C-alpha positions as CSV (number, residue, x, y, z in Angstrom):
1,M,-0.1,0.2,0.2
2,P,1.2,3.3,-1.1
3,Q,2.3,5.6,2.2
4,G,0.5,8.2,3.4
5,N,-2.9,7.4,1.2
6,E,-4.5,4.8,3.2
7,G,-8.1,6.1,4.8
8,S,-8.8,9.3,2.9
9,C,-12.4,9.8,1.7
10,T,-13.3,12.0,-1.4
11,G,-15.6,12.0,-4.2
12,Q,-17.6,8.8,-4.7
13,C,-16.4,7.6,-1.6
14,A,-19.1,10.4,-0.2
15,A,-21.4,8.4,-1.7
16,D,-20.1,4.8,-0.4
17,L,-20.4,6.4,2.7
18,E,-24.4,6.3,2.0
19,A,-24.5,2.5,2.5
20,Y,-22.3,2.2,5.7
21,I,-23.9,5.1,7.5
22,W,-26.6,4.0,10.2
23,T,-29.6,6.1,11.3
24,F,-31.3,5.8,14.5
25,R,-34.0,7.3,16.4
26,K,-32.8,10.4,18.8
27,P,-32.8,8.9,22.0
28,S,-32.8,10.0,25.6
29,D,-29.5,8.6,26.9
30,G,-27.6,9.7,23.6
31,Q,-27.0,6.0,23.3
32,P,-28.2,4.7,19.8
33,D,-31.8,2.5,20.2
34,V,-30.2,-0.1,17.7
35,P,-27.9,-2.4,19.0
36,V,-24.2,-1.2,18.7
37,S,-22.8,-4.3,20.0
38,Y,-20.7,-7.2,17.6
39,F,-23.3,-10.1,16.6
40,S,-25.0,-11.5,19.2
41,C,-25.6,-15.5,18.7
42,P,-29.2,-17.1,19.3
43,S,-28.5,-19.3,22.2
44,N,-29.9,-22.4,20.1
45,A,-28.3,-21.4,16.7
46,P,-26.0,-24.4,15.6
47,S,-22.6,-23.1,14.5
48,Y,-21.6,-25.3,12.0
49,G,-18.8,-25.5,9.7
50,Q,-17.7,-26.5,6.2
51,R,-16.7,-29.7,5.2
52,T,-13.4,-29.3,3.7
53,L,-10.2,-30.4,2.3
54,R,-7.3,-28.0,3.4
55,L,-4.0,-28.3,1.5
56,L,-0.9,-27.8,3.4
57,T,0.5,-24.5,2.7
58,K,4.2,-24.4,1.8
59,L,5.5,-23.9,5.8
60,E,3.1,-26.7,6.9
61,Y,4.7,-28.8,4.3
62,Q,7.8,-28.2,5.0
63,R,7.5,-28.0,8.9
64,S,6.0,-31.5,8.5
65,V,8.7,-33.2,6.3
66,R,11.3,-32.0,8.5
67,D,9.3,-33.4,11.2
68,L,8.3,-36.9,9.8
69,V,11.6,-37.6,8.3
70,A,14.2,-34.8,9.2
71,Y,14.5,-33.5,6.1
72,Q,15.7,-29.9,6.4
73,P,16.4,-28.4,2.8
74,D,14.2,-25.8,1.8
75,V,11.1,-27.1,-0.1
76,T,8.7,-24.0,0.3
77,S,10.8,-22.4,-3.0
78,S,9.5,-24.9,-4.8
79,L,6.2,-25.4,-3.9
80,P,3.0,-23.3,-5.8
81,D,2.0,-20.5,-4.5
82,D,-0.3,-20.4,-1.3
83,F,-3.8,-18.6,-1.3
84,V,-4.2,-15.5,1.2
85,S,-7.7,-15.4,2.9
86,G,-8.1,-12.3,4.7
87,A,-5.1,-11.8,6.3
88,F,-4.2,-15.2,6.9
89,V,-2.6,-17.7,4.5
90,N,-4.8,-20.3,3.8
91,N,-5.4,-23.3,1.2
92,N,-8.5,-24.5,1.8
93,T,-10.1,-23.2,-1.4
94,L,-7.0,-24.9,-3.4
95,I,-7.0,-28.3,-5.5
96,V,-4.3,-29.9,-7.2
97,D,-4.3,-29.5,-10.7
98,K,-1.8,-31.3,-12.8
99,T,0.9,-28.4,-12.7
100,R,0.7,-28.6,-9.2
101,Y,1.3,-32.2,-9.0
102,I,4.2,-32.1,-10.7
103,S,6.1,-30.1,-8.0
104,Y,4.9,-32.3,-5.4
105,L,5.6,-35.1,-7.0
106,A,9.3,-33.5,-7.5
107,N,9.7,-32.6,-3.7
108,A,8.1,-36.4,-2.4
109,E,11.1,-37.9,-5.2
110,R,14.2,-35.4,-3.2
111,I,12.9,-36.2,0.1
112,A,12.4,-39.7,-0.5
113,A,16.0,-39.9,-2.3
114,D,17.6,-38.3,0.7
115,V,15.7,-40.8,3.2
116,A,17.3,-43.4,1.6
117,T,20.7,-42.3,2.0
118,R,19.5,-42.6,5.8
119,W,16.9,-45.0,6.6
120,N,18.7,-46.2,9.6
121,A,18.5,-42.3,11.5
122,V,14.5,-42.5,10.3
123,L,13.1,-45.8,11.1
124,G,15.9,-47.3,13.1
125,C,16.4,-50.1,10.3
126,T,18.2,-50.5,7.0
127,P,16.5,-51.6,3.9
128,S,14.8,-55.3,4.1
129,T,11.3,-56.4,4.2
130,S,10.8,-56.0,8.1
131,C,12.2,-52.5,7.6
132,A,9.5,-52.0,4.6
133,S,7.0,-53.4,7.5
134,T,8.2,-50.7,9.8
135,L,8.1,-47.8,6.8
136,V,4.5,-48.5,6.2
137,N,3.2,-49.7,9.4
138,T,5.2,-47.1,11.5
139,L,5.8,-44.0,9.4
140,G,3.0,-44.7,7.5
141,P,-0.3,-44.1,9.8
142,R,2.1,-40.9,11.0
143,I,2.4,-39.3,6.8
144,F,-1.0,-39.9,6.8
145,R,-2.1,-38.9,10.2
146,R,-4.7,-41.6,10.8
147,P,-4.6,-45.7,10.4
148,L,-3.9,-46.7,6.6
149,T,-6.5,-48.6,6.0
150,T,-6.5,-52.8,5.3
151,D,-6.1,-52.0,1.4
152,E,-3.8,-49.2,1.7
153,Q,-1.4,-51.0,4.0
154,T,-1.8,-54.2,1.9
155,A,-0.5,-51.7,-1.5
156,Y,2.2,-49.8,0.2
157,L,3.6,-53.1,2.0
158,N,3.6,-55.0,-1.6
159,V,5.4,-51.5,-3.1
160,A,7.6,-51.0,-0.4
161,N,8.9,-54.9,0.1
162,G,9.7,-55.0,-3.7
163,T,6.9,-57.5,-4.4
164,T,5.1,-55.0,-6.9
165,G,7.5,-53.8,-9.3
166,T,9.9,-56.7,-9.1
167,R,12.1,-54.2,-7.0
168,T,14.9,-54.8,-4.0
169,P,13.6,-53.7,-0.3
170,A,15.8,-50.5,-0.8
171,E,14.1,-49.8,-4.4
172,G,10.7,-50.1,-3.3
173,M,11.1,-48.7,0.2
174,E,11.8,-45.4,-1.7
175,V,9.4,-45.5,-4.4
176,A,6.8,-46.2,-1.2
177,L,8.3,-43.1,0.6
178,T,7.9,-41.4,-2.6
179,A,4.2,-42.4,-3.1
180,M,3.1,-41.6,0.2
181,L,4.4,-38.1,0.1
182,S,2.9,-37.4,-2.9
183,S,-1.1,-39.0,-1.9
184,P,-3.5,-36.6,-1.2
185,Q,-4.0,-38.4,1.9
186,F,-0.7,-36.4,3.1
187,L,-1.0,-33.4,0.9
188,Y,-4.7,-32.2,2.4
189,R,-5.5,-31.9,5.7
190,S,-9.0,-33.7,6.0
191,E,-12.1,-32.2,8.1
192,V,-14.7,-34.2,6.2
193,G,-16.3,-36.2,9.1
194,T,-18.7,-38.9,9.5
195,L,-22.3,-38.3,9.4
196,S,-23.9,-38.2,12.5
197,S,-27.7,-39.1,13.6
198,N,-28.4,-35.5,13.0
199,G,-27.5,-35.2,10.0
200,V,-24.1,-33.0,10.6
201,Y,-20.3,-34.2,10.4
202,K,-18.3,-35.1,13.3
203,L,-14.6,-34.7,13.0
204,D,-13.1,-37.7,14.0
205,G,-10.1,-38.1,16.7
206,Y,-7.4,-37.6,13.8
207,E,-9.1,-35.1,11.9
208,M,-9.6,-33.1,15.4
209,A,-5.3,-34.2,15.6
210,T,-4.7,-32.8,12.5
211,Y,-6.6,-29.8,12.9
212,M,-5.1,-29.2,16.3
213,A,-1.4,-29.7,15.5
214,Y,-1.7,-27.5,12.6
215,T,-3.8,-24.7,13.8
216,F,-1.4,-24.5,17.0
217,T,2.3,-26.0,15.6
218,G,1.9,-25.4,12.2
219,S,3.3,-29.1,11.8
220,T,2.0,-32.7,11.9
221,P,0.3,-34.5,14.6
222,S,3.0,-36.2,17.1
223,P,2.9,-39.6,17.9
224,A,1.4,-38.6,21.4
225,L,-1.6,-36.6,19.7
226,L,-2.3,-39.4,17.3
227,A,-2.3,-41.6,20.4
228,A,-4.7,-39.2,21.8
229,A,-6.7,-39.1,18.8
230,A,-6.7,-43.4,18.8
231,D,-7.8,-43.7,22.3
232,G,-10.7,-41.7,22.3
233,T,-9.3,-38.2,23.9
234,L,-10.4,-36.3,21.4
235,N,-13.8,-37.0,20.8
236,T,-14.7,-35.1,23.9
237,V,-14.6,-31.4,24.5
238,N,-12.7,-32.0,27.8
239,G,-10.2,-33.7,26.5
240,I,-9.8,-31.7,23.3
241,R,-9.3,-28.6,26.0
242,S,-6.4,-30.6,27.7
243,Q,-4.6,-31.6,24.1
244,A,-5.1,-28.0,23.5
245,S,-3.3,-26.9,26.6
246,S,-0.2,-28.9,26.1
247,L,0.5,-28.3,22.2
248,L,0.0,-24.3,23.5
249,S,3.3,-24.9,25.2
250,S,5.0,-25.7,22.3
251,A,7.9,-23.7,20.6
252,N,6.3,-23.8,17.5
253,T,3.4,-22.2,18.8
254,K,5.1,-18.8,19.7
255,L,6.5,-19.0,16.2
256,L,3.1,-19.5,14.7
257,L,1.5,-16.5,16.8
258,T,4.7,-14.2,16.0
259,D,4.0,-14.7,11.9
260,L,0.0,-14.3,13.2
261,V,0.7,-11.2,14.1
262,N,2.9,-9.7,12.0
263,R,-0.2,-10.9,9.3
264,W,-2.7,-9.7,10.8
265,L,-0.7,-6.0,11.2
266,L,0.4,-6.2,8.0
267,T,4.0,-5.5,9.4
268,E,5.5,-9.0,7.9
269,K,7.7,-7.1,5.9
270,I,8.5,-4.0,7.5
271,E,12.3,-4.3,6.8
272,T,11.9,-3.4,3.7
273,L,10.4,0.0,4.4
274,T,12.7,3.2,3.7
275,K,13.3,5.4,6.5
276,P,16.6,7.4,5.8
277,A,16.8,8.7,9.0
278,V,17.5,5.4,10.4
279,S,20.7,3.8,8.6
280,N,19.8,0.4,9.6
281,F,15.9,0.1,9.4
282,A,16.3,-3.3,7.8
283,T,18.1,-5.1,10.6
284,L,16.0,-2.9,12.9
285,G,12.6,-4.1,11.0
286,A,13.5,-7.4,11.3
287,D,13.9,-6.7,15.3
288,M,10.7,-4.9,15.5
289,K,9.4,-7.8,13.9
290,N,10.5,-10.6,16.7
291,E,9.6,-7.8,19.3
292,L,6.0,-8.0,18.1
293,G,6.0,-11.3,18.2
294,K,7.6,-12.3,21.4
295,N,5.0,-9.7,23.1
296,F,2.3,-11.3,21.2
297,A,3.0,-14.3,22.3
298,A,3.7,-13.8,26.0
299,A,0.8,-11.6,26.4
300,M,-1.8,-15.1,24.4
301,L,0.0,-17.6,26.6
302,E,1.0,-17.0,29.7
303,T,-1.4,-19.2,32.2
304,N,-2.7,-16.5,34.4
305,G,-2.3,-13.9,31.5
306,S,-5.0,-10.9,30.8
307,F,-6.2,-9.1,27.6
308,A,-4.7,-6.2,29.0
309,N,-0.7,-7.5,28.3
310,I,-1.7,-7.7,24.6
311,Y,-2.6,-4.0,24.5
312,N,-1.4,-2.5,27.8
313,P,1.8,-4.3,29.7
314,S,4.7,-3.0,31.4
315,Y,7.8,-5.0,29.5
316,T,8.3,-5.5,25.9
317,Y,10.9,-7.9,24.4
318,I,14.2,-5.9,23.0
319,N,17.6,-7.1,22.1
320,S,20.9,-4.5,21.8
321,R,19.6,-3.3,18.8
322,L,16.0,-2.2,19.9
323,A,17.4,-0.9,23.4
324,A,20.1,1.5,21.5
325,H,17.3,2.6,19.0
326,Y,14.8,3.3,21.9
327,G,16.8,4.5,24.3
328,L,16.1,1.6,26.6
329,T,18.4,-0.3,29.2
330,L,19.2,-3.7,28.0
331,S,20.0,-6.1,31.3
332,G,20.0,-9.3,32.5
333,T,19.9,-12.7,30.9
334,T,19.1,-12.6,27.4
335,D,17.9,-15.2,25.1
336,T,20.1,-17.0,22.5
337,D,18.6,-14.6,20.0
338,G,19.9,-11.9,22.1
339,F,16.6,-10.6,23.3
340,A,15.1,-10.0,26.9
341,R,12.4,-9.0,28.4
342,V,12.3,-5.1,30.0
343,T,10.4,-3.2,32.4
344,T,9.1,-0.2,30.2
345,N,6.5,2.3,30.9
346,D,5.9,3.5,27.7
347,R,6.0,1.0,25.0
348,G,5.4,-2.9,24.9
349,G,2.2,-4.3,23.6
350,I,0.6,-4.6,19.9
351,L,-0.1,-0.8,19.5
352,M,3.1,0.5,21.0
353,S,5.2,-1.5,19.2
354,G,7.9,-0.4,16.8
355,A,6.5,-2.9,14.4
356,F,3.4,-1.1,14.4
357,M,4.2,2.9,14.3
358,S,6.6,2.2,11.7
359,R,4.4,0.8,9.3
360,Y,1.8,3.1,9.5
361,A,4.0,6.0,9.2
362,S,5.5,7.7,6.1
363,T,9.1,7.4,5.1
364,T,10.3,10.6,7.0
365,D,7.7,11.3,10.1
366,S,4.6,10.2,11.7
367,N,1.0,9.5,9.5
368,M,-2.1,10.3,11.8
369,I,-3.8,9.0,9.0
370,T,-2.7,5.9,8.5
371,R,-2.1,4.7,12.0
372,A,-5.7,6.1,12.5
373,V,-7.2,3.6,9.5
374,A,-5.0,0.6,11.0
375,I,-6.4,0.9,14.3
376,R,-9.3,1.3,13.1
377,R,-9.6,-1.6,10.6
378,K,-6.8,-4.1,12.3
379,L,-7.5,-3.6,16.1
380,M,-11.2,-2.9,16.2
381,C,-12.7,-4.4,12.9
382,Q,-14.4,-1.5,11.9
383,D,-15.0,-0.9,8.1
384,I,-13.8,2.0,6.7
385,P,-14.4,2.3,2.5
386,E,-11.3,2.3,0.7
387,P,-10.1,5.6,-0.6
388,P,-10.9,6.9,-4.5
389,S,-8.4,6.8,-6.8
390,G,-6.8,10.2,-6.8
391,V,-6.7,11.3,-3.9
392,S,-2.7,12.0,-4.0
393,L,-2.8,14.2,-6.9
394,D,-5.8,16.0,-4.9
395,R,-3.6,16.7,-2.1
396,E,-0.7,17.8,-4.1
397,Q,-2.6,20.2,-5.5
398,L,-3.9,21.7,-2.2
399,F,-0.5,21.8,-1.1
400,A,0.6,23.5,-4.3
401,Q,-2.4,26.1,-3.6
402,D,-1.1,26.7,-0.2
403,R,2.7,26.2,0.2
404,E,3.6,29.1,2.3
405,F,1.3,27.4,4.8
406,Y,2.7,23.6,4.6
407,E,5.9,25.3,4.7
408,N,5.7,27.1,7.5
409,P,8.3,26.2,10.3
410,H,5.5,26.2,12.8
411,T,3.3,24.2,10.5
412,T,2.8,20.8,12.3
413,Q,2.0,17.3,10.4
414,R,-1.3,17.7,12.1
415,M,-2.0,21.2,11.3
416,I,-1.2,20.0,7.7
417,F,-3.4,16.7,7.5
418,D,-6.3,18.6,8.9
419,R,-5.6,21.8,6.3
420,L,-5.7,18.8,3.8
421,T,-8.5,16.8,5.0
422,G,-10.7,19.5,6.1
423,G,-13.6,21.5,4.1
424,T,-14.4,19.1,1.3
425,T,-16.1,15.9,1.4
426,C,-13.2,13.9,3.0
427,S,-14.6,15.5,6.2
428,N,-17.0,12.8,6.0
429,C,-14.5,10.2,7.2
430,H,-11.3,12.5,8.6
431,G,-13.3,14.6,11.0
432,E,-13.8,12.4,14.1
433,I,-13.6,8.9,12.3
434,I,-9.6,9.5,11.3
435,N,-7.9,12.6,12.3
436,P,-8.4,12.9,16.0
437,L,-7.6,9.4,16.7
438,G,-4.3,9.9,14.7
439,G,-2.9,12.8,16.1
440,G,-3.0,11.2,18.9
441,L,0.0,8.8,18.1
442,E,1.9,11.7,17.0
443,N,4.6,11.1,19.7
444,F,5.8,7.9,18.1
445,D,8.2,9.0,15.1
446,T,8.6,7.3,11.8
447,A,11.1,4.7,12.7
448,G,8.5,3.6,16.1
449,R,10.8,6.1,18.8
450,I,8.7,8.5,21.2
451,R,9.6,11.6,20.7
452,T,8.2,15.5,22.3
453,T,8.9,17.2,19.4
454,D,8.3,17.2,15.6
455,L,11.1,17.5,12.8
456,K,10.9,21.1,13.0
457,G,11.1,21.4,16.5
458,N,7.9,22.1,17.6
459,A,6.5,20.5,20.9
460,I,4.7,17.3,20.3
461,V,0.8,18.0,20.9
462,S,-0.4,14.3,21.5
463,S,-3.9,14.7,22.8
464,G,-6.6,12.7,20.7
465,T,-10.2,11.5,20.6
466,F,-11.8,8.2,20.2
467,Y,-15.3,8.8,18.5
468,S,-17.4,6.0,17.5
469,P,-16.7,3.0,19.6
470,Y,-19.1,1.1,17.8
471,P,-18.8,-1.8,15.1
472,Q,-21.0,0.5,12.9
473,L,-19.1,3.5,11.9
474,Q,-20.7,7.1,12.0
475,F,-19.2,9.7,10.1
476,L,-19.5,13.3,10.0
477,N,-21.9,15.4,7.9
478,D,-24.7,12.6,7.9
479,P,-27.5,14.4,7.3
480,D,-29.5,11.9,9.4
481,R,-26.9,11.4,11.9
482,V,-27.3,11.8,15.8
483,R,-23.8,12.4,17.6
484,Y,-23.7,9.9,20.0
485,S,-21.6,9.9,23.3
486,P,-19.2,9.4,24.1
487,E,-15.9,11.0,22.6
488,I,-13.5,9.7,24.3
489,Q,-10.2,11.3,25.4
490,F,-7.0,10.6,25.9
491,N,-3.1,11.5,25.5
492,G,-0.7,9.4,23.6
493,A,-0.4,6.3,22.4
494,K,0.1,4.6,26.1
495,D,-3.1,6.6,27.2
496,L,-4.7,4.9,24.0
497,A,-3.9,1.4,24.9
498,R,-5.0,2.4,28.5
499,T,-8.4,3.2,26.7
500,I,-8.8,0.0,24.5
501,V,-8.1,-1.9,27.4
502,E,-10.0,-0.4,30.2
503,H,-13.0,1.8,28.3
504,P,-16.1,-0.7,28.1
505,Q,-17.3,0.1,24.4
506,V,-14.0,0.5,23.0
507,A,-12.6,-2.7,24.9
508,N,-15.4,-4.7,23.9
509,L,-14.8,-3.9,19.8
510,A,-11.0,-4.5,20.5
511,Q,-11.8,-8.4,22.4
512,T,-14.3,-9.1,19.3
513,C,-11.3,-8.1,16.8
514,L,-8.9,-10.4,18.8
515,A,-11.5,-13.4,18.8
516,T,-12.6,-12.4,14.8
517,Q,-9.1,-12.7,13.9
518,F,-8.0,-16.2,15.7
519,V,-11.6,-17.5,14.3
520,S,-10.3,-16.3,10.4
521,Y,-6.8,-17.6,11.0
522,S,-8.3,-21.1,12.0
523,S,-11.0,-21.4,9.9
524,G,-9.5,-20.2,6.5
525,I,-12.7,-17.7,6.7
526,N,-12.1,-14.1,5.1
527,S,-12.5,-11.7,8.3
528,I,-14.4,-9.1,6.0
529,F,-17.3,-11.7,6.4
530,L,-17.2,-11.8,10.2
531,I,-17.6,-8.3,11.0
532,D,-20.5,-6.0,10.6
533,S,-19.8,-5.2,6.4
534,D,-22.1,-5.8,3.5
535,R,-19.6,-3.8,1.2
536,D,-18.4,-5.4,-2.1
537,V,-14.8,-6.4,-1.5
538,G,-14.5,-8.5,-4.7
539,Y,-14.7,-11.7,-3.3
540,K,-17.9,-14.0,-3.4
541,R,-19.6,-14.0,-0.2
542,I,-20.1,-17.1,2.0
543,S,-24.1,-17.4,2.6
544,K,-25.6,-15.5,5.6
545,D,-26.1,-18.6,7.5
546,E,-22.8,-19.4,7.5
547,E,-21.6,-16.2,8.3
548,N,-23.5,-16.1,11.0
549,A,-22.6,-19.8,12.5
550,Y,-18.8,-18.3,12.5
551,R,-19.6,-15.3,14.0
552,C,-21.2,-17.1,16.7
553,D,-17.7,-18.6,17.2
554,V,-16.3,-14.8,17.5
555,A,-19.0,-14.6,20.3
556,D,-18.2,-17.5,22.1
557,L,-14.7,-16.8,22.1
558,T,-14.6,-13.4,22.7
559,N,-16.7,-14.5,26.1
560,V,-13.8,-16.6,27.0
561,L,-11.0,-14.1,26.3
562,T,-13.1,-11.7,28.8
563,T,-13.8,-14.1,31.3
564,K,-11.0,-16.4,31.4
565,G,-8.1,-14.8,29.5
566,P,-6.4,-15.1,26.0
567,R,-5.1,-18.9,26.7
568,A,-8.4,-20.0,27.4
569,M,-9.6,-18.4,24.4
570,L,-6.9,-20.6,22.3
571,E,-7.6,-23.9,23.9
572,E,-11.6,-23.3,23.3
573,I,-10.7,-22.9,19.7
574,P,-10.7,-26.6,18.9
575,A,-13.6,-27.0,21.1
576,L,-16.0,-24.6,18.6
577,E,-19.1,-26.5,17.8
578,S,-17.7,-24.8,14.0
579,V,-14.8,-26.8,14.5
580,M,-15.9,-30.4,15.9
581,Y,-18.9,-30.2,13.5
582,R,-19.2,-29.7,10.1
583,K,-22.0,-29.7,7.2
584,E,-21.9,-28.8,3.5
585,W,-22.4,-25.1,3.2
586,A,-23.8,-23.9,0.0
587,R,-20.6,-21.9,-1.6
């Protein structure tokens, strides 16, 4: 996205707003009569998910072959591109056509050839008929993530021991492993279920093990998790929660959460941004992504953690480079990657991270527009229409007309953006929804450092107002609009983080949005279908009934988050009705 253009609202945008502005009767208490909370799930509404086969993503494939046969060389560059649904990679709409299959077969052949040089390390035996049996009966179920059927077992044993094709066991085992690793049973994650008496499909224990392993560790189920599937543990909600709790202690979970939060906030490529004032920003950007991921993982995974730590903790994770960049002191023992948790009063969490502030700034300075729009869209899941084309040209013309004002040494960034967006149809979005919110983050510079003066030497004014803390945004200058309280005041990013945690309406938005991101990540459903938006975003919409099913999940997870904490919310994901039970939704 071009830096500096996000969130403006002119021309056609003003007309577009008519579709999104809600009109209400004027109430006596200043609050809308129409409910403004997120979707409320009816108590008896079923929340069935879609029956699906999910093609492994490139990273899932990479981690799986690593964990199955200790194959380390990179395979991601030779695999077909993944599909992105909303913010997250999810291949549950992809199929393996002939072109794709060629790449999967070639990879399977390379992996099998490598394993053929070290069978003893992988299977504890050397090629023979008994070792062929170990390949099929021990490794085979791990590759397929379930027991082989009798027919499969017979067919693969005949290939592996050389009976089929008149090969030696050494040759047969390599062919059999190639066949397994290029089989749909390995390439696809099964979430189809078994038909139950009430007409829906319930995932069996092995499908649940697969879902949980890839959701929480990004890789194939461990032998222990497959054993839990075999003994029936994963057929009950309590058993599922217990196994989820164990999986969340995996080191892989922290890595997944780092990837998740950076994809959610679109910070996964910040090291590619240009920041002339910081000579080593490419290195610092990578450090900032790690900082953000470590902060997020700690907040989500701590046993007694709270939602407050996601936005307003008293700590952050830094290494020596970030310490110097932020002006903090790195003390105590560091991890092997050089990071340590340090106490701080003005950083930490996902809002006050260097990654977020740098990503949503301009090349040389802060940007109150992009930061505010990111908060609304990413952190609150509020829908703001896209800016129309030509916004940059409009701004250039306005700048040229009033150059003396814009170049005056006493003119601040805030004054410039207010002048550029005021008095036109731009003010529909900017007058309350964007500028007053983004202006409150002016105390962070282009590279995520706290500042007290701007580039011209003017004192920073970081007072801000959070208007419209409702899922359905209210816009300025709507003729039918009623101004509803509250107008939430804050001063600086730290105070906004506190507001997000402590103000009931803003906290509800942020908590529901967090739950929305995890439903989108774990189900593969684009998050635009899970929020209060009917805007055409170029995607084929799922049915309203299916939307409501997933929105019930959002409501359930939000309730767990607010009452039990972030880790409990994660443990609840595989126990959701839409995960355990599936149906054929019309698409």
